[in-house]
C-alpha positions as CSV (number, residue, x, y, z in Angstrom):
1,M,0.0,0.0,0.0
2,S,1.8,3.1,-1.2
3,G,-1.0,5.6,-1.8
4,P,-0.9,8.6,-4.2
5,S,2.3,10.6,-4.9
6,P,3.0,14.1,-6.1
7,G,3.5,14.2,-9.9
8,Q,1.1,11.3,-10.5
9,R,-2.0,11.7,-12.6
10,A,-5.1,11.8,-10.2
11,P,-7.7,9.2,-10.9
12,E,-11.1,10.7,-12.1
13,I,-13.8,11.1,-9.5
14,D,-17.4,11.2,-10.7
15,A,-20.1,10.7,-8.1
16,I,-23.2,12.3,-6.6
17,A,-22.3,14.3,-3.5
18,S,-24.1,15.0,-0.3
19,N,-25.5,18.2,-1.8
20,G,-27.3,16.1,-4.5
21,R,-25.0,17.4,-7.3
22,R,-22.7,15.5,-9.5
23,F,-19.1,16.1,-8.7
24,V,-16.5,15.5,-11.5
25,L,-12.9,16.1,-10.5
26,S,-11.7,16.9,-14.0
27,Q,-14.4,19.6,-14.4
28,Q,-13.3,21.6,-11.4
29,E,-11.9,25.0,-12.1
30,G,-9.7,27.2,-9.9
31,L,-6.3,26.8,-8.3
32,C,-6.7,23.2,-7.2
33,T,-9.1,20.7,-5.6
34,V,-8.4,19.5,-2.1
35,V,-9.7,15.9,-1.8
36,Y,-9.6,14.7,1.7
37,F,-10.2,11.1,2.5
38,F,-11.4,10.2,6.0
39,P,-12.1,6.8,7.7
40,K,-15.7,7.0,9.0
41,A,-18.5,9.6,9.3
42,F,-19.6,10.5,12.8
43,T,-16.4,9.3,14.6
44,P,-14.7,11.8,16.8
45,G,-11.6,12.3,14.6
46,C,-13.5,12.6,11.4
47,T,-16.1,14.9,12.8
48,A,-13.3,17.2,14.2
49,E,-11.5,17.1,10.8
50,T,-14.6,18.0,8.8
51,K,-15.4,20.8,11.2
52,M,-11.8,22.1,10.9
53,F,-12.1,22.1,7.1
54,R,-15.5,23.7,7.4
55,D,-14.0,26.5,9.6
56,N,-11.3,27.2,7.0
57,Y,-13.5,26.7,3.9
58,V,-13.7,30.4,3.1
59,E,-9.9,30.7,3.2
60,L,-9.6,27.8,0.7
61,L,-12.2,29.4,-1.5
62,L,-10.5,32.8,-1.5
63,A,-7.3,31.1,-2.6
64,G,-9.2,29.5,-5.5
65,A,-9.3,26.0,-4.1
66,N,-12.3,23.5,-4.2
67,L,-12.8,21.1,-1.4
68,I,-14.4,17.6,-1.3
69,G,-14.5,15.0,1.5
70,I,-14.7,11.3,0.8
71,S,-15.2,8.2,3.0
72,T,-16.5,4.7,2.4
73,D,-19.9,5.5,4.0
74,D,-23.1,5.3,2.0
75,E,-25.0,8.2,0.5
76,K,-27.5,8.6,3.3
77,T,-24.8,8.6,6.0
78,Q,-22.8,11.2,4.1
79,C,-25.8,13.5,3.7
80,D,-26.6,13.1,7.4
81,F,-22.9,13.7,8.3
82,A,-22.6,16.8,6.0
83,G,-25.8,18.2,7.7
84,S,-24.7,17.5,11.2
85,T,-21.3,19.1,10.7
86,R,-22.8,22.0,8.6
87,A,-20.2,21.3,5.9
88,P,-20.6,23.9,3.2
89,F,-18.7,21.7,0.8
90,P,-19.7,18.4,-0.8
91,I,-19.0,15.1,0.8
92,L,-18.9,12.0,-1.4
93,P,-20.0,8.5,-0.5
94,D,-17.8,5.6,-1.6
95,A,-19.7,2.6,-0.3
96,D,-18.3,0.4,-3.2
97,H,-14.8,1.6,-2.4
98,K,-14.1,2.4,-6.1
99,I,-12.7,5.9,-5.4
100,C,-10.7,4.9,-2.4
101,R,-9.2,1.9,-4.3
102,S,-8.3,4.1,-7.3
103,Y,-6.4,6.4,-5.0
104,D,-4.9,3.4,-3.0
105,V,-6.0,4.9,0.4
106,L,-7.9,1.9,1.9
107,W,-6.7,0.3,5.1
108,P,-6.1,-3.3,4.1
109,V,-8.2,-5.2,6.7
110,M,-10.7,-2.5,7.9
111,N,-11.7,-1.4,4.4
112,V,-12.0,2.2,5.4
113,A,-10.1,5.1,4.0
114,R,-6.9,6.3,5.6
115,R,-6.8,10.0,6.6
116,I,-5.1,11.3,3.5
117,T,-5.5,14.6,1.6
118,V,-4.6,14.9,-2.0
119,I,-4.2,18.3,-3.7
120,V,-5.0,18.0,-7.4
121,R,-4.2,20.7,-10.0
122,P,-6.7,21.5,-12.8
123,D,-4.5,19.4,-15.2
124,M,-5.3,16.4,-12.9
125,I,-1.7,16.1,-11.6
126,I,-1.3,15.5,-7.9
127,D,0.5,18.5,-6.4
128,A,0.8,17.3,-2.8
129,V,-0.3,14.5,-0.5
130,F,-0.7,14.8,3.3
131,H,-1.1,11.8,5.6
132,H,-1.8,12.3,9.3
133,E,-3.9,9.6,10.9
134,V,-3.9,11.1,14.4
135,Q,-2.6,14.7,14.2
136,I,-5.7,16.1,12.6
137,S,-5.0,19.8,13.2
138,R,-1.5,19.4,11.7
139,H,-3.1,17.8,8.7
140,R,-5.4,20.8,8.2
141,D,-2.5,23.2,8.8
142,D,-0.3,21.5,6.2
143,V,-3.1,21.6,3.6
144,L,-3.8,25.3,4.3
145,R,-0.1,26.2,4.1
146,H,0.3,24.3,0.8
147,V,-2.7,25.9,-0.8
148,N,-1.6,29.4,0.3
149,Q,1.9,28.7,-1.2
150,M,0.2,27.6,-4.5
151,F,-1.9,30.8,-4.4
152,K,1.2,33.0,-3.8
153,R,3.1,31.3,-6.6
154,S,0.2,31.8,-9.0
155,R,0.0,35.5,-8.2
156,A,3.8,36.0,-8.4
157,S,3.8,34.5,-11.9
158,G,0.9,36.6,-13.0
159,D,-1.2,33.6,-13.7
160,A,-4.6,33.7,-12.1
161,P,-5.9,30.2,-11.4
162,L,-8.3,28.8,-14.0
163,G,-11.8,30.0,-13.3
164,Y,-10.6,32.4,-10.6
165,R,-11.3,36.1,-11.2
């Protein structure tokens, strides 16, 4: 089990999200898409992580980033979880494990996702990967730091992110 790596092409994601809308990774515009995988809805760590991303969602949006959460829970559970955490971003169900397998983020025996976040550029290339099973706030901090660095680089080069005005 190696998981995703920077420089690799990101597998496509095409699924109906907790907000009832179809999410297609390759159609996302902006600076990047932050795809965070989490083990199980309604567990203490995953609830805390989702709330941390919720609390920093505006910062990610202002930098031009999209955000999506994914676990192996079913659609109803993800909808309930998104509502209970007041997540303003979509959360995807992956009950058949198709997405988690394509990203190689499943724990072997437990068949739930590892706590991994993948930052994907609009060209579908993985820009960064963060893996912190226990240190959830460090996980969020690393993601925010990386997105902010991407934003600063895009501004310094004079290139506005795709779809960002």
